[in-house]
C-alpha positions in Angstrom: -23.7 -1.5 0.5 -22.6 -5.1 -0.3 -19.7 -6.4 -2.3 -22.2 -7.0 -5.1 -23.4 -3.4 -5.0 -19.8 -2.2 -5.1 -19.0 -4.5 -8.0 -22.0 -3.1 -9.9 -20.6 0.5 -9.5 -17.2 -0.4 -11.0 -17.4 0.1 -14.8 -14.1 -1.8 -15.5 -15.6 -5.0 -14.1 -18.5 -5.1 -16.5 -16.6 -6.9 -19.3 -13.3 -8.6 -18.5 -12.6 -10.7 -15.4 -10.3 -8.4 -13.5 -7.9 -10.1 -11.1 -5.1 -7.6 -10.7 -6.2 -5.6 -7.7 -2.7 -6.0 -6.1 -1.4 -3.7 -8.8 -4.4 -1.4 -9.5 -7.9 -1.4 -8.3 -10.3 0.2 -10.8 -12.5 2.8 -9.1 -16.2 2.8 -8.6 -18.3 5.5 -10.2 -19.1 7.2 -6.9 -15.3 7.5 -6.0 -14.5 9.1 -9.3 -17.5 11.4 -9.0 -16.3 12.5 -5.5 -13.0 13.6 -7.0 -14.5 15.3 -10.1 -17.1 17.1 -8.0 -14.4 18.5 -5.8 -12.3 19.6 -8.8 -15.4 21.4 -10.3 -16.1 23.2 -7.1 -12.4 24.1 -6.5 -11.9 25.4 -10.0 -15.3 26.9 -10.9 -16.0 28.6 -7.5 -12.6 30.2 -6.9 -14.0 33.6 -5.7 -13.4 35.8 -2.8 -16.1 34.0 -0.8 -14.8 30.5 -1.7 -11.0 30.8 -1.6 -9.4 27.8 -3.3 -6.6 27.6 -0.7 -9.1 27.5 2.2 -11.1 24.9 0.4 -8.0 22.8 -0.3 -6.7 23.1 3.3 -10.1 22.1 4.7 -10.0 19.1 2.4 -6.5 18.1 3.6 -7.6 18.3 7.2 -10.7 16.2 6.6 -8.8 13.6 4.6 -6.1 13.2 7.3 -8.8 12.7 9.9 -10.7 10.1 7.8 -7.5 8.1 7.0 -6.3 8.3 10.6 -9.6 6.9 11.9 -9.5 4.1 9.3 -6.0 2.9 10.2 -6.1 3.5 14.0 -4.0 6.6 14.2 -4.4 10.3 15.2 -4.8 12.9 12.5 -1.4 14.5 13.3 0.3 11.2 12.6 -0.9 11.1 9.0 0.7 12.8 6.0 -1.0 12.9 2.7 1.4 11.6 0.0 1.3 10.6 -3.6 2.1 7.0 -3.2 3.8 4.3 -1.0 7.1 5.0 -2.7 6.7 8.7 -1.9 6.2 7.8 1.8 9.2 5.4 2.0 11.3 8.1 0.3 10.1 10.7 2.7 11.4 8.7 5.6 14.6 7.7 4.0 15.4 11.3 3.1 14.6 12.6 6.6 17.4 10.7 8.4 20.9 12.1 8.7 22.7 9.0 7.3 26.3 8.4 7.9 28.7 6.2 6.0 28.5 2.8 7.6 24.9 3.1 8.8 22.9 -0.1 8.2 19.5 -0.5 6.6 17.8 -3.9 6.6 15.2 -5.1 4.2 13.9 -8.5 3.0 14.3 -10.0 -0.4 10.5 -9.8 -0.9 10.2 -6.1 -1.2 8.6 -4.2 -4.0 10.8 -1.7 -5.9 9.2 1.0 -3.7 11.0 -0.7 -0.8 14.3 -1.4 -2.5 15.2 1.6 -4.7 15.5 4.2 -1.9 18.0 2.0 -0.2 19.9 1.3 -3.4 20.4 5.1 -3.6 21.7 5.2 0.0 24.0 2.3 -0.7 25.8 4.4 -3.3 26.4 6.9 -0.6 28.0 4.5 1.8 25.1 3.1 3.7 25.2 -0.7 4.1 22.0 -2.5 3.0 21.5 -6.0 4.4 19.0 -8.2 2.6 17.4 -10.9 4.7 16.6 -13.9 2.6 13.2 -15.6 2.8 11.7 -18.9 1.8 8.3 -19.3 0.3 7.3 -15.9 1.4 8.3 -16.5 5.0 10.8 -14.5 7.1 12.8 -16.2 9.8 12.6 -13.9 12.9 16.0 -15.1 14.1 17.6 -14.2 10.8 15.9 -10.8 10.9 17.1 -10.2 14.5 20.7 -11.0 13.5 20.5 -8.6 10.6 19.1 -5.7 12.6 21.4 -6.1 15.5 23.3 -2.9 14.7 21.0 -1.4 12.1 19.5 2.1 12.0 16.3 1.2 10.1 14.4 -1.9 9.0 12.0 -1.8 6.1 9.6 -4.7 5.4 6.2 -5.4 3.9 3.1 -6.3 5.9 1.8 -8.4 3.0 4.3 -9.7 0.5 3.4 -8.7 -3.1 5.2 -11.9 -4.4 3.4 -14.6 -2.3 0.5 -13.0 -0.5 1.9 -14.0 2.8 1.4 -11.9 5.9 4.5 -11.1 7.8 4.3 -10.8 11.6 4.5 -7.0 11.7 4.2 -6.4 15.4 6.8 -9.1 16.2 9.3 -7.7 13.6 8.7 -4.2 14.9 9.6 -5.4 18.4 12.7 -7.1 17.2 13.8 -3.9 15.4 13.1 -1.7 18.4 15.0 -4.1 20.7 18.0 -3.5 18.4 17.5 0.3 18.5 16.4 0.5 14.9 13.4 2.3 13.4 10.7 0.1 11.8 9.2 1.3 8.5 6.4 -0.8 7.0 5.3 -1.0 3.4 1.6 -1.7 3.9 0.2 -0.9 0.4 -1.3 -4.4 0.0 -3.3 -4.0 3.3 -5.9 -1.1 3.2 -9.3 -2.2 1.9 -8.0 -5.8 1.8 -7.2 -6.8 5.4 -7.7 -5.2 8.8 -5.1 -2.5 9.6 -4.3 -1.0 13.0 -1.0 0.9 13.0 -1.2 1.4 16.8 -1.3 -2.4 17.3 1.7 -2.8 14.9 3.7 -0.3 16.8 5.8 0.7 13.8 7.6 4.1 13.6 6.2 4.7 10.1 3.8 3.0 7.7 3.6 3.9 4.0 0.5 2.9 1.9 -1.8 4.1 -0.8 -5.4 3.8 -1.9 -5.2 2.9 -5.6 -5.2 -0.9 -5.0 -7.6 -2.8 -2.8 -9.3 0.4 -1.6 -10.3 1.2 -5.2 -9.2 4.8 -5.0 -7.4 7.0 -7.5 -3.7 7.1 -8.3 -2.1 9.8 -6.2 -4.0 9.1 -3.0 -1.2 7.8 -0.8 -0.6 8.3 2.9 2.1 8.0 5.4 1.7 7.2 9.1 4.5 8.5 11.4 4.5 8.0 15.1 4.3 11.6 16.5 7.3 11.2 18.8 9.4 9.7 15.9 8.2 12.5 13.5 9.8 15.1 15.7 13.2 13.4 15.4 13.1 13.4 11.5 14.1 16.3 9.3 12.7 16.3 5.8 15.0 17.3 3.0 12.1 18.9 1.1 10.2 21.8 2.7 7.1 23.8 1.6 4.4 25.8 3.1 2.4 22.8 4.1 5.3 21.3 6.0 5.9 24.2 8.4 4.0 25.9 11.1 4.3 29.5 9.8 5.4 29.7 6.1 6.1 33.4 6.3 8.2 33.3 9.4 11.8 34.5 9.2 13.0 31.1 10.5 10.6 28.2 9.9 9.7 25.4 12.3 8.5 22.1 10.9 4.9 21.2 11.6 4.3 19.0 14.5 3.8 15.3 13.6 3.6 13.8 10.2 2.4 16.9 8.3 6.0 18.0 8.0 6.2 15.4 5.2 3.7 17.3 3.1 5.0 20.0 0.8 2.9 22.3 -1.4 0.0 22.7 -3.7 -0.9 19.1 -4.5 -4.4 18.4 -5.9 -6.7 17.3 -3.0 -8.9 15.3 -5.4 -7.1 12.0 -5.2 -7.4 12.2 -1.4 -11.1 13.2 -1.6 -11.5 10.0 -3.6 -9.5 8.1 -1.1 -11.8 9.2 1.7 -14.9 8.2 -0.4 -13.3 4.8 -1.0 -12.5 4.4 2.7 -16.1 5.3 3.5 -17.4 2.6 1.2 -15.0 -0.1 2.4 -15.8 0.8 6.0 -19.6 0.6 5.3 -19.3 -3.0 3.9 -16.7 -3.9 6.6 -13.1 -4.7 6.1 -13.4 -8.1 7.9 -16.2 -9.1 5.7 -14.3 -8.1 2.6 -11.2 -9.9 3.8 -13.0 -13.1 4.6 -14.7 -13.2 1.2 -11.5 -12.3 -0.7 -9.6 -15.1 1.1 -12.5 -17.6 0.5 -12.4 -16.8 -3.3 -8.6 -17.0 -3.3 -8.9 -20.4 -1.6 -11.0 -21.7 -4.4 -8.3 -20.6 -6.8 -5.5 -22.1 -4.8 -7.4 -25.4 -4.5 -7.5 -25.6 -8.3 -3.8 -25.0 -8.8 -1.6 -28.1 -8.7 0.4 -28.2 -5.5 3.7 -28.2 -7.2 2.8 -25.0 -9.0 1.5 -23.0 -6.1 3.9 -20.4 -4.6 1.3 -18.9 -2.2 0.0 -20.7 0.9 -2.6 -23.4 0.2 -4.8 -21.7 2.7 -4.5 -18.1 1.5 -3.6 -15.4 4.0 -4.7 -12.7 1.5 -6.3 -12.4 -1.9 -2.9 -12.7 -3.7 -2.4 -16.1 -5.3 0.9 -16.8 -7.2 1.6 -19.9 -9.3 4.2 -21.1 -11.6 3.8 -21.7 -15.4 6.3 -22.4 -18.1 6.2 -18.9 -19.6 4.5 -16.3 -17.4 4.5 -13.4 -19.9 2.9 -15.7 -22.6 0.3 -17.0 -20.1 -0.7 -13.4 -19.1 -1.1 -12.4 -22.7 -3.1 -15.6 -23.5 -5.4 -15.0 -20.6 -5.9 -11.4 -21.5 -7.0 -12.4 -24.9 -9.6 -14.6 -23.2 -10.7 -11.7 -21.0 -8.8 -12.6 -17.7 -6.6 -9.8 -16.3 -3.7 -11.1 -14.2 0.0 -10.2 -14.1 3.4 -11.8 -14.2 6.1 -11.4 -11.5 9.8 -11.2 -11.8 10.5 -13.2 -8.7 9.3 -15.8 -8.4 9.0 -16.1 -12.2 5.3 -16.7 -12.0 1.8 -15.4 -12.5 -0.1 -13.6 -9.8 -3.9 -13.3 -9.5 -5.2 -10.7 -7.0 -8.7 -11.7 -5.9 -10.9 -9.0 -4.4 -14.2 -9.5 -2.6 -15.9 -8.0 -5.6 -14.9 -11.0 -7.7 -17.2 -14.0 -8.0 -17.0 -17.7 -7.7 -17.9 -18.0 -11.4 -14.9 -15.8 -12.3 -12.5 -18.0 -10.3 -13.9 -21.2 -11.9 -13.6 -19.6 -15.3 -9.9 -18.7 -14.6 -9.2 -22.2 -13.5 -10.7 -23.6 -16.7 -8.6 -21.1 -18.7 -5.4 -22.2 -16.9 -5.9 -26.0 -17.5 -3.5 -26.0 -20.6 -0.7 -24.6 -18.3 -0.7 -27.7 -16.2 0.2 -30.2 -19.0 
């Protein structure tokens, strides 16, 4: 399969020029078919010889293995979650926080990486926000902030600027300070190469409904196996323990302790199908093409309007206009789908490898009135 083949299999791309993959990646037909086929079998063949629980648990096991292989982990280090926010919350809720404990985050985090800490702040946990400049994080400022912290949470790719933070270096800084490192990686899978072992983080939360082109509900959480054994989830169900019927339960070994109960396997079946497709084309090839197309867009944006790097580090390109909401609406009326951002007050285009040069050139023509 090629990027062109993948594009042809995505119905949502057949009319409008879609450039919002950083928010939602419309799914290919074969990914949706994988999910619906599973649902049909699961619901229509629920007999004594095809127990729905056995079928679901077999699917969970296969999906963990497929995701683990894709991100460079072992299967027992992967929990199947609903979303990135669910993964971050799972970690935040599994720590015995004390008043005065410190959490560090950057000012570039998505609400998925801010709201859980705002809740803890109401309970006496100190939240330190490391300020950034142009999507860049000063390692020295980060080191000073985490000096006595219990956990640091930061993004691998910033949703605001498309910059790539030095994950492995920041993890090392956090670990040197004795803090856990939790990474929001939702902008990475299917977009850029991802190797959680190389990152060395304690936990990585992500999902497949953006650049992977999977379905909503197909999230995953990586947790280092040794770290997982030190965490105690607040929510427990029969998927999170070794023996659900035991008089006294023991949490499952590894990340599976963060799974709970009867969630629908279909979004994760779709996730695996999406991973197979991305792996077949090649993440490096997709990344290179996405950044090349993003570079064409960045080259056409006036320097004083560009918030993202002039040489893109990802497919995310953010630029300033007088009225972002109005611009997004005007572009939508012309068939171009982008989004506005609250900070910076700007417009963001998310360029996938399935986009084309003609689409980027068309967007630049549509943007010309904004530069006056």
